[in-house]
C-alpha positions in Angstrom: 9.9 -6.6 7.9 10.4 -5.0 11.3 14.1 -5.0 12.5 15.4 -4.2 16.0 18.7 -2.8 17.1 20.2 -0.9 20.0 18.8 2.4 18.8 15.2 1.2 18.3 13.2 -0.4 15.5 13.0 0.0 11.7 10.8 -1.3 8.9 12.7 -2.6 5.9 11.3 -3.7 2.5 13.4 -4.8 -0.5 11.7 -5.4 -3.9 12.9 -5.9 -7.4 11.2 -3.9 -10.1 11.5 -4.5 -13.8 12.0 -0.9 -14.7 15.0 1.4 -15.2 16.3 3.0 -12.0 15.7 6.5 -13.3 12.0 5.6 -13.9 11.7 4.2 -10.4 13.4 7.3 -9.0 10.9 9.6 -10.7 8.0 7.5 -9.3 9.4 7.8 -5.7 10.0 11.5 -5.5 7.5 13.5 -7.7 4.0 14.1 -6.3 2.1 13.4 -9.6 3.9 10.0 -9.7 3.6 9.2 -6.0 -0.2 9.3 -6.2 -0.1 6.6 -8.9 1.0 4.0 -6.4 0.7 5.4 -2.8 -2.0 7.9 -1.6 -5.2 9.1 -3.2 -3.6 12.5 -3.8 -0.1 14.1 -3.4 1.2 17.6 -3.8 4.4 19.5 -3.4 7.8 19.7 -5.0 10.0 16.7 -5.8 13.3 18.4 -5.3 15.9 18.6 -2.6 14.4 20.5 0.3 10.9 20.3 -1.2 7.8 19.7 0.9 5.7 16.7 -0.2 2.2 16.0 1.2 -0.1 13.1 0.8 -3.7 12.3 1.8 -6.1 9.4 1.7 -9.1 11.8 1.5 -10.6 12.1 5.0 -7.7 12.4 7.5 -5.9 15.6 6.4 -2.5 15.8 4.8 0.7 14.1 5.9 3.7 16.2 5.1 7.4 15.3 4.8 10.5 17.1 3.6 12.5 15.5 0.8 16.3 15.3 1.0 18.2 14.1 -2.1 21.2 12.4 -0.5 22.5 11.0 -3.7 20.7 11.9 -6.9 19.2 8.8 -8.5 20.2 6.4 -5.8 19.3 7.6 -2.3 16.3 9.8 -1.4 15.2 10.5 2.2 11.8 11.9 3.4 11.9 13.4 6.8 8.8 13.3 9.0 8.7 15.8 11.9 5.0 15.6 12.6 5.4 14.1 16.0 8.1 16.4 17.3 5.7 19.1 18.6 4.1 16.4 20.8 7.5 15.1 22.1 7.8 12.3 19.6 10.8 11.5 17.4 11.8 12.5 13.9 11.1 9.6 11.5 13.0 8.9 8.3 12.0 7.1 5.1 15.0 6.2 3.0 14.8 4.9 -0.6 18.0 3.2 -1.8 18.1 2.2 -5.5 20.5 -0.2 -7.3 20.6 -1.1 -10.9 20.5 -4.8 -11.7 20.6 -5.9 -15.4 18.2 -3.3 -16.5 15.9 -3.6 -13.5 16.0 -1.9 -10.1 16.4 -3.3 -6.6 14.7 -0.9 -4.2 15.5 -1.0 -0.5 13.3 1.0 1.7 14.1 1.8 5.4 11.6 3.5 7.7 13.5 4.4 10.9 13.4 6.5 14.1 11.0 4.3 16.1 11.8 3.7 19.7 11.8 0.3 21.5 8.8 1.2 23.6 5.6 -1.0 23.5 3.5 2.1 22.5 4.9 1.7 19.0 3.9 -1.9 18.5 0.5 -1.5 16.8 1.6 1.5 14.7 4.7 -0.5 13.5 2.6 -3.5 12.6 0.2 -1.4 10.6 3.0 0.4 8.8 4.8 -2.8 8.0 1.7 -4.3 6.5 1.0 -1.1 4.6 4.5 -0.6 3.1 4.6 -4.2 2.1 1.5 -3.6 -0.1 2.4 -0.2 -1.4 5.6 -1.3 -2.9 3.7 -4.1 -4.7 1.5 -1.4 -6.1 4.6 0.5 -7.2 5.8 -2.6 -8.9 2.5 -3.2 -10.7 2.3 0.5 -11.8 5.9 0.6 -13.2 5.8 -2.8 -14.8 2.4 -2.7 -16.4 1.2 1.0 -16.5 4.2 3.4 -16.5 3.1 7.0 -16.9 -0.6 6.2 -16.7 -2.7 8.1 -14.1 -4.4 5.9 -11.6 -8.2 5.6 -11.0 -9.2 4.7 -7.4 -12.5 3.0 -6.8 -12.8 2.8 -3.1 -14.7 2.8 0.1 -13.8 3.1 3.8 -16.7 1.8 5.8 -16.7 1.5 9.6 -17.4 -1.8 11.3 -17.1 -3.6 14.6 -15.6 -6.9 15.8 -12.3 -8.6 16.2 -9.6 -8.3 13.6 -9.7 -12.0 12.7 -13.5 -11.8 12.3 -13.4 -8.8 10.0 -10.5 -10.1 8.0 -12.3 -13.4 7.4 -15.4 -11.6 6.3 -13.4 -9.4 3.9 -11.6 -12.2 2.1 -14.7 -14.4 1.9 -16.5 -11.4 0.3 -14.1 -11.8 -2.7 -14.4 -15.6 -2.8 -11.2 -16.4 -0.8 -11.1 -19.0 2.0 -9.1 -17.5 4.9 -7.7 -20.9 6.0 -6.5 -21.7 2.5 -5.1 -18.2 2.1 -2.7 -18.8 5.0 -1.1 -21.5 2.9 -0.9 -19.5 -0.3 2.4 -17.8 -1.3 2.6 -14.3 -2.7 2.8 -14.6 -6.5 0.5 -17.7 -6.6 -2.6 -17.8 -8.7 -5.9 -17.4 -6.8 -9.6 -17.2 -7.9 -11.2 -13.9 -7.0 -14.9 -13.1 -7.1 -15.5 -9.7 -8.7 -19.1 -9.0 -8.4 -20.8 -12.3 -9.0 -18.2 -13.7 -11.4 -15.0 -15.7 -10.6 -11.8 -14.3 -12.2 -8.2 -15.5 -12.3 -5.9 -13.4 -10.2 -2.4 -13.2 -8.7 -1.9 -12.9 -4.9 0.2 -9.7 -4.3 0.1 -9.5 -0.5 -1.5 -11.2 2.4 -0.9 -10.5 6.1 -3.4 -12.4 8.2 -5.8 -10.1 10.0 -4.4 -7.0 8.3 -4.1 -6.8 4.5 -5.0 -8.7 1.4 -4.1 -7.7 -2.2 -4.6 -9.4 -5.6 -4.0 -8.4 -9.2 -6.5 -9.3 -12.0 -4.8 -9.5 -15.4 -8.1 -9.8 -17.3 -9.3 -6.5 -15.8 -6.5 -4.4 -17.2 -4.1 -5.5 -14.4 -6.4 -3.8 -11.8 -5.2 -4.3 -8.2 -7.4 -4.9 -5.2 -6.2 -3.9 -1.7 -8.2 -4.7 1.5 -7.0 -3.4 4.9 -8.2 -3.1 8.5 -7.4 -0.2 10.7 -8.4 -1.2 14.3 -9.0 0.9 17.4 -10.6 -1.1 20.2 -13.8 -2.7 19.1 -14.2 -0.2 16.3 -12.5 -0.6 12.9 -12.3 1.2 9.6 -11.9 -1.0 6.6 -10.2 0.1 3.4 -11.5 -1.3 0.1 -9.3 0.0 -2.7 -9.3 -0.9 -6.4 -6.4 0.6 -8.3 -6.9 0.7 -12.1 -5.0 2.6 -14.8 -7.0 4.1 -17.6 -9.8 1.6 -17.1 -12.5 1.1 -19.7 -16.1 1.9 -18.7 -16.8 -1.9 -18.5 -13.8 -2.5 -16.1 -14.6 0.5 -13.9 -18.2 -0.7 -13.6 -17.1 -4.2 -12.5 -14.7 -2.8 -10.0 -17.5 -0.5 -8.5 -19.8 -3.5 -8.4 -17.1 -5.5 -6.5 -16.5 -2.6 -4.0 -20.2 -2.4 -3.3 -20.5 -6.1 -2.8 -17.7 -6.1 -0.3 -19.2 -3.3 1.7 -22.6 -5.1 1.7 -21.0 -8.3 2.9 -19.5 -6.4 5.8 -22.7 -4.7 6.7 -24.5 -8.1 6.7 -22.3 -9.6 9.3 
């Protein structure tokens, strides 16, 4: 959720995770754990003052500096990438609270100004963070300590955001109009390859992102996203699976290919 105040705007996300706070803490600050719910790859040092870098494969590395404000309950990643171009320092704060054996995680991404030039970037970040913390929850509640396998594609396409989004969700058997009336956590029927499967809706922001988890496929998680620039767009098709069997990996690859084919056929 994007919040505004006198100093600018922030993105805030709060989520409850059925895992011990120390386990959540580890997943948030150590690179080998970060890449199990956030980027394709992460590297660096999960310590106070350590440099942590992440990448999605084809756009270089994004680096931040970790500050341990309060061990186990408050970590801050400082992003100074924009400073050399006259931009602001951005901060990503993770606040953890224990709640009856579970963890309440509150995330705050701050430092954004009130100017209109931030609007598209903030909307994209808000949609992205909303999904990534759902992936964190799935990882820690269903696959703690298990490395993630990513089966993915990032094809380019053209058209308006609503057109592309409708084509994406239809490619996995979801009606876009019905999706607008479906709450996160509700059951949905997803098409994986040519077969319908029972799934759980994990995220849906109209025109931007869609995510669903498939319990019968080893709790694998599908994330669809649109990165728009004018009439050009890059689409992300991401299947996250943890120690998948060969049969599951094959079905996820078939699904990825079918989604890309559907986009190309528009």
